[in-house]
C-alpha positions in Angstrom: -147.2 -30.5 50.3 -147.2 -31.3 46.5 -143.9 -29.3 46.1 -142.4 -31.1 49.0 -143.3 -34.5 47.6 -141.7 -33.6 44.2 -138.6 -32.4 45.9 -138.3 -35.7 47.9 -138.8 -37.7 44.7 -136.1 -35.6 42.9 -133.6 -36.1 45.7 -134.4 -39.8 45.8 -133.8 -40.0 42.1 -130.4 -38.3 42.4 -129.4 -40.7 45.2 -130.2 -43.7 43.1 -128.5 -42.4 40.0 -125.4 -41.5 42.0 -124.6 -45.2 42.4 -125.5 -46.2 38.9 -122.8 -47.7 36.6 -123.1 -48.6 32.9 -121.1 -51.8 32.3 -119.8 -51.8 28.7 -118.3 -55.3 29.0 -117.0 -57.7 31.5 -115.1 -60.9 31.2 -113.3 -63.5 33.3 -110.1 -65.5 32.6 -108.7 -68.4 34.4 -108.3 -72.2 34.7 -109.0 -75.0 37.1 -106.7 -73.6 39.8 -106.5 -70.2 41.3 -105.5 -67.3 39.0 -105.1 -63.9 40.6 -104.7 -60.5 38.9 -102.8 -57.8 40.7 -102.3 -55.0 38.2 -103.8 -53.5 35.1 -101.7 -51.1 33.0 -102.9 -49.0 30.0 -100.6 -49.3 27.0 -99.7 -46.8 24.4 -102.1 -48.2 21.8 -105.1 -48.3 24.2 -104.8 -52.0 25.0 -104.4 -53.3 28.6 -101.7 -55.4 30.2 -102.8 -57.6 33.1 -100.3 -59.0 35.6 -100.7 -61.6 38.3 -100.0 -65.2 39.2 -101.7 -68.5 39.2 -101.5 -72.3 39.2 -103.7 -73.3 36.2 -101.8 -75.7 33.9 -104.2 -75.6 30.9 -103.9 -71.9 30.2 -100.2 -71.6 29.2 -98.0 -73.7 27.1 -94.9 -74.8 29.0 -96.2 -73.7 32.4 -93.9 -74.7 35.2 -94.6 -76.0 38.7 -96.7 -74.6 41.5 -97.4 -70.9 40.7 -96.1 -68.8 37.8 -96.2 -65.1 37.0 -98.8 -64.6 34.3 -99.1 -61.6 32.0 -102.1 -61.2 29.6 -102.7 -58.6 26.9 -106.2 -57.6 26.0 -107.6 -55.0 23.6 -109.9 -52.1 24.7 -113.0 -54.2 24.0 -111.9 -57.1 26.3 -110.7 -59.5 23.7 -107.6 -61.5 24.9 -104.7 -61.1 22.5 -101.9 -63.2 24.0 -100.5 -64.3 27.3 -97.2 -65.3 28.8 -95.9 -67.0 31.9 -92.6 -66.9 33.7 -91.3 -69.1 36.5 -89.5 -72.2 37.6 -90.1 -75.2 39.7 -91.0 -73.1 42.8 -93.5 -70.3 43.3 -93.3 -67.1 41.4 -95.6 -64.1 41.9 -96.2 -61.0 39.6 -97.4 -57.8 41.3 -96.6 -55.1 38.8 -95.9 -54.4 35.1 -95.4 -51.4 32.9 -94.8 -50.6 29.3 -91.5 -48.8 28.8 -91.0 -45.8 26.5 -89.5 -48.1 23.9 -92.6 -50.3 23.9 -91.2 -53.2 25.8 -92.8 -54.7 29.0 -91.2 -54.7 32.4 -92.7 -57.2 34.8 -91.8 -57.4 38.5 -92.6 -59.4 41.6 -91.0 -62.2 43.6 -89.6 -65.6 42.9 -88.9 -68.6 45.1 -87.8 -70.8 42.1 -84.2 -72.1 42.0 -84.6 -74.2 38.9 -86.0 -73.2 35.5 -86.9 -69.7 36.4 -84.8 -66.8 37.8 -81.1 -66.7 37.1 -78.7 -66.1 39.9 -81.0 -67.0 42.9 -79.8 -65.2 46.0 -82.2 -66.2 48.8 -85.5 -67.8 49.8 -87.5 -65.3 47.8 -85.9 -62.8 45.5 -87.2 -59.7 43.9 -87.5 -60.6 40.2 -87.6 -58.2 37.2 -88.2 -59.4 33.6 -88.0 -57.3 30.5 -89.7 -58.6 27.4 -90.5 -57.5 23.9 -94.2 -56.9 23.0 -94.6 -60.6 22.3 -93.4 -61.6 25.8 -90.1 -62.9 24.6 -87.5 -62.3 27.4 -84.8 -59.7 26.7 -83.3 -59.9 30.1 -84.3 -61.0 33.6 -82.5 -60.4 36.9 -82.8 -61.3 40.6 -82.4 -58.8 43.4 -82.1 -59.1 47.1 -80.2 -60.9 49.8 -80.2 -64.3 51.5 -83.7 -64.2 53.0 -87.1 -63.0 51.7 -87.3 -60.0 49.3 -90.3 -58.9 47.2 -91.1 -56.1 44.7 -94.5 -54.5 44.9 -94.3 -51.7 42.3 -91.9 -50.7 39.5 -92.0 -47.5 37.5 -90.0 -46.0 34.7 -88.0 -42.9 35.8 -88.3 -39.7 33.8 -84.5 -39.3 33.8 -83.9 -42.9 32.5 -84.0 -46.4 34.0 -86.4 -47.8 36.5 -87.0 -47.9 40.2 -88.9 -50.4 42.3 -90.1 -50.6 45.9 -91.1 -53.5 48.2 -89.7 -55.1 51.3 -86.6 -57.0 52.4 -86.0 -59.5 55.2 -82.4 -60.1 54.3 -79.9 -59.3 57.1 -77.0 -59.2 54.7 -78.3 -56.0 52.9 -76.7 -52.8 54.0 -78.6 -50.9 56.8 -81.1 -53.7 57.4 -82.8 -53.0 60.7 -84.7 -56.2 61.4 -88.2 -57.7 60.8 -89.1 -56.3 57.4 -87.7 -53.1 55.9 -88.6 -50.7 53.0 -86.5 -51.7 50.0 -86.0 -49.2 47.2 -83.7 -50.0 44.2 -82.8 -47.8 41.2 -81.9 -49.6 38.0 -80.4 -48.6 34.7 -81.9 -49.6 31.3 -80.2 -53.0 31.4 -81.3 -53.8 34.9 -78.0 -53.0 36.7 -78.3 -51.6 40.2 -77.5 -47.8 40.4 -78.3 -47.6 44.1 -80.1 -49.6 46.7 -81.7 -48.2 49.9 -83.1 -50.0 53.0 -85.2 -48.0 55.5 -87.1 -49.1 58.6 -86.8 -50.2 62.2 -86.8 -53.4 64.1 -90.5 -54.1 63.4 -92.3 -54.9 60.2 -92.1 -52.1 57.6 -93.2 -52.7 54.0 -93.4 -50.4 51.0 -96.3 -50.8 48.6 -96.2 -47.9 46.1 -93.7 -45.4 44.6 -94.1 -42.4 42.4 -91.7 -39.9 40.9 -91.9 -36.2 41.8 -91.4 -33.1 39.7 -87.8 -32.6 41.1 -86.9 -36.1 39.9 -87.0 -37.5 43.4 -89.4 -40.1 44.6 -92.2 -40.6 47.2 -92.8 -44.0 48.7 -95.8 -45.3 50.7 -96.0 -48.2 53.0 -96.7 -49.2 56.5 -94.6 -49.4 59.7 -94.7 -51.2 63.0 -91.5 -49.7 64.2 -90.6 -46.9 66.5 -86.8 -47.2 66.3 -84.1 -47.1 63.6 -85.2 -44.7 60.9 -88.5 -44.2 62.7 -86.9 -43.0 65.9 -88.5 -39.8 67.0 -91.6 -40.4 64.9 -95.0 -41.0 66.4 -96.0 -44.7 66.5 -99.8 -44.6 67.1 -101.0 -48.2 66.9 -100.8 -51.6 65.3 -99.5 -50.2 62.0 -99.1 -46.7 60.7 -98.8 -45.3 57.2 -95.2 -44.3 56.5 -94.5 -41.8 53.7 -90.9 -41.2 52.6 -89.8 -38.4 50.3 -86.4 -39.3 48.6 -84.1 -37.2 46.4 -83.0 -38.6 43.0 -80.2 -40.5 44.7 -82.5 -42.2 47.3 -81.6 -40.2 50.3 -84.4 -39.2 52.7 -85.5 -35.5 52.4 -88.4 -36.0 54.8 -90.6 -38.8 56.2 -93.7 -38.9 58.4 -96.1 -41.4 59.9 -99.9 -41.1 59.7 -102.7 -43.0 61.3 -104.4 -43.8 64.5 -104.4 -46.4 67.3 -105.8 -49.2 65.0 -104.3 -51.0 62.0 -103.6 -48.7 59.0 -102.1 -49.7 55.7 -101.6 -47.7 52.5 -101.7 -49.3 49.1 -101.2 -46.6 46.5 -99.7 -43.1 46.2 -99.8 -40.7 43.3 -98.6 -37.1 42.7 -101.3 -34.5 42.3 -101.4 -31.5 40.0 -100.4 -29.2 42.8 -97.3 -31.3 43.4 -98.8 -32.8 46.6 -99.7 -36.4 47.2 -102.8 -38.5 47.4 -102.7 -41.9 49.2 -105.3 -44.5 49.6 -105.6 -47.7 51.6 -107.4 -49.0 54.7 -107.8 -47.8 58.3 -109.0 -49.6 61.4 -108.6 -46.4 63.5 -111.0 -43.6 64.5 -108.5 -41.3 66.1 -105.2 -39.6 65.3 -105.4 -38.5 61.6 -108.7 -40.4 61.2 -112.2 -39.4 62.2 -115.6 -40.6 61.1 -114.7 -44.2 60.7 -117.9 -46.1 59.9 -117.0 -49.5 61.2 -114.3 -52.1 61.4 -112.2 -51.1 58.4 -112.8 -48.1 56.2 -111.3 -46.9 53.0 -108.9 -44.1 53.9 -108.0 -41.3 51.5 -105.3 -38.8 52.6 -104.2 -35.6 50.8 -100.7 -34.2 51.7 -99.0 -31.1 50.4 -95.5 -31.4 48.9 -93.9 -31.2 52.3 -96.0 -34.0 53.8 -98.4 -31.8 55.8 -102.0 -33.1 55.9 -104.4 -31.0 53.8 -107.4 -33.3 54.4 -108.3 -36.9 55.5 -111.4 -38.8 54.5 -112.9 -42.2 55.3 -115.5 -44.1 53.3 -117.3 -47.2 54.1 -119.9 -48.9 56.2 -120.1 -50.9 59.5 -118.1 -53.9 58.2 -114.9 -54.3 56.1 -114.1 -51.8 53.4 -110.7 -51.5 51.7 -109.0 -49.8 48.8 -106.1 -51.3 46.8 -105.7 -48.9 43.9 -106.4 -45.3 42.8 -106.1 -43.3 39.6 -106.5 -39.6 38.9 -108.9 -39.0 36.1 -108.7 -36.2 33.4 -110.8 -33.9 35.6 -108.6 -34.3 38.6 -111.0 -36.6 40.5 -109.8 -39.7 42.3 -111.1 -43.2 41.4 -110.5 -45.8 44.1 -111.0 -49.5 43.8 -111.1 -52.3 46.4 -113.9 -54.2 48.1 -116.6 -53.9 50.7 -118.6 -56.3 52.9 -120.8 -53.5 54.2 -124.4 -52.8 53.4 -124.8 -49.4 55.1 -123.0 -46.1 55.5 -121.5 -44.9 52.2 -122.3 -48.3 50.5 -125.5 -48.0 48.6 -125.9 -51.6 47.6 -124.5 -54.9 48.8 -124.9 -58.1 46.8 -123.5 -60.4 49.4 -120.2 -61.6 50.7 -117.4 -59.4 49.4 -118.2 -57.0 46.6 -115.9 -55.1 44.3 -116.3 -51.4 45.3 -115.4 -48.4 43.2 -115.6 -44.8 44.4 -115.2 -41.4 42.7 -114.0 -38.7 45.0 -113.5 -35.0 44.2 -110.2 -33.2 44.4 -111.4 -31.7 47.7 -112.3 -35.1 49.2 -116.1 -35.2 48.7 -117.6 -38.6 47.7 -119.2 -38.0 44.3 -120.2 -41.5 43.3 -119.8 -45.1 44.4 -120.9 -48.5 43.1 -120.6 -52.1 44.1 -120.1 -54.8 41.5 -120.7 -58.5 42.1 -123.1 -61.3 43.2 -123.9 -63.0 46.5 -120.4 -64.5 46.8 -117.0 -62.8 46.8 -115.4 -60.4 44.3 -112.6 -57.8 44.6 -111.2 -55.0 42.5 -107.4 -54.9 42.7 -106.5 -52.2 40.1 -108.3 -49.4 38.3 -107.3 -47.3 35.2 -109.0 -44.8 32.9 -109.2 -45.9 29.3 -108.4 -43.7 26.3 -112.1 -43.4 25.5 -112.8 -41.9 28.9 -114.4 -45.1 30.4 -112.9 -47.0 33.3 -111.6 -50.5 33.8 -111.0 -52.4 36.9 -109.2 -55.8 37.2 -109.8 -58.0 40.2 -110.9 -61.5 41.2 -114.0 -63.7 41.1 -114.1 -66.5 43.7 -115.7 -69.9 43.6 -117.6 -69.7 40.4 -120.2 -67.1 39.5 -122.6 -68.3 36.8 -124.3 -64.8 37.0 -121.1 -63.1 35.7 -120.6 -63.0 31.9 -118.0 -65.5 30.7 -117.6 -67.5 33.9 -117.5 -71.3 33.6 -118.1 -72.2 37.2 -114.4 -72.8 38.1 -113.7 -73.6 41.7 -111.1 -71.0 42.8 -110.2 -67.4 41.8 -110.3 -66.1 38.2 -109.4 -62.8 36.7 -112.4 -60.5 36.5 -112.2 -57.5 34.2 -114.9 -54.9 34.0 -115.2 -51.9 31.7 -117.7 -49.3 32.9 -118.9 -45.7 32.9 -120.2 -44.0 36.0 
């Protein structure tokens, strides 16, 4: 009996420690209006570039109207170094940014400004790419798209030179537009000139969220589809929305593509290439059939491992009985997967719930086993949008704090959303 009690206590201790996180520092950043971070990028010197958008007028000198793209540089200890904003009289949104091999920054998103912002406006919303020097001085900026709505969701630097972005288009004057929304993938040279442009989809809503380059200098793109015709003809359409993964060659032509999901709503947010040249994708699922089993509730975090040909190796769901969603993933130095998003659950795989919407971070092994998870937040609403591993081996997520959190370090009780940056160690 005594040995059994000791064993129970040891197992309980392990379970408690499994959800522990050591927070090294945390900070918020924002103004009187809503300020939303969408991406964190680790730079060559170990500092971090934050990208998002917001409407606070007091943060940036010369801020324009409505909503601007914001970029913020901070050091590895959370000290803000400098910021920049880009936009015009309309609304401008930043979703992604990278540091180029030369040390410049490439910032991308969408712009609805026709005065004072993007040059050469083409439609209602344009894809917008801005290249700056390290001090956020613009070297060049260019608009992309057609006469309707177009948006960039991720941009990367290609190994063989130039850049490539993915997103969606609703512009009927773009070649091969199928209707609704389509995947939109554009390859650029170093100066931002278009090398090729591809539109893929069907008559429904199809949207690309994430792109990665493969070892053969091709690309893999992840998004969702509501279509069963056009480029999706002959593919299984299972429900309200399926994951759609496309493998392209270096010229943007489809080598293979496949849909994944169940009868519910399924949406991927991030794809990465694994060490075995396969793919890991994370997002959300509302299904419990098809490629998904073991759904814990309404929405679950879904993590899908594919081989290099797109065949499913394994599929895992994580969450509780309420809403759980992942927006970002990174592969750490040991080959484990770190996922970041939010949860409103207080059961299942969620060990602690502070109230409302909590930022939720998970560590999953290369074989798909949940190794660790932790919720961050208070009784109100928080969310993790992007996660990276720092040079010192710790982790950082960037997300949002809503409606003022006096319990969170650095918060000043602002009314809407602020950036929330947390550096931690599992």
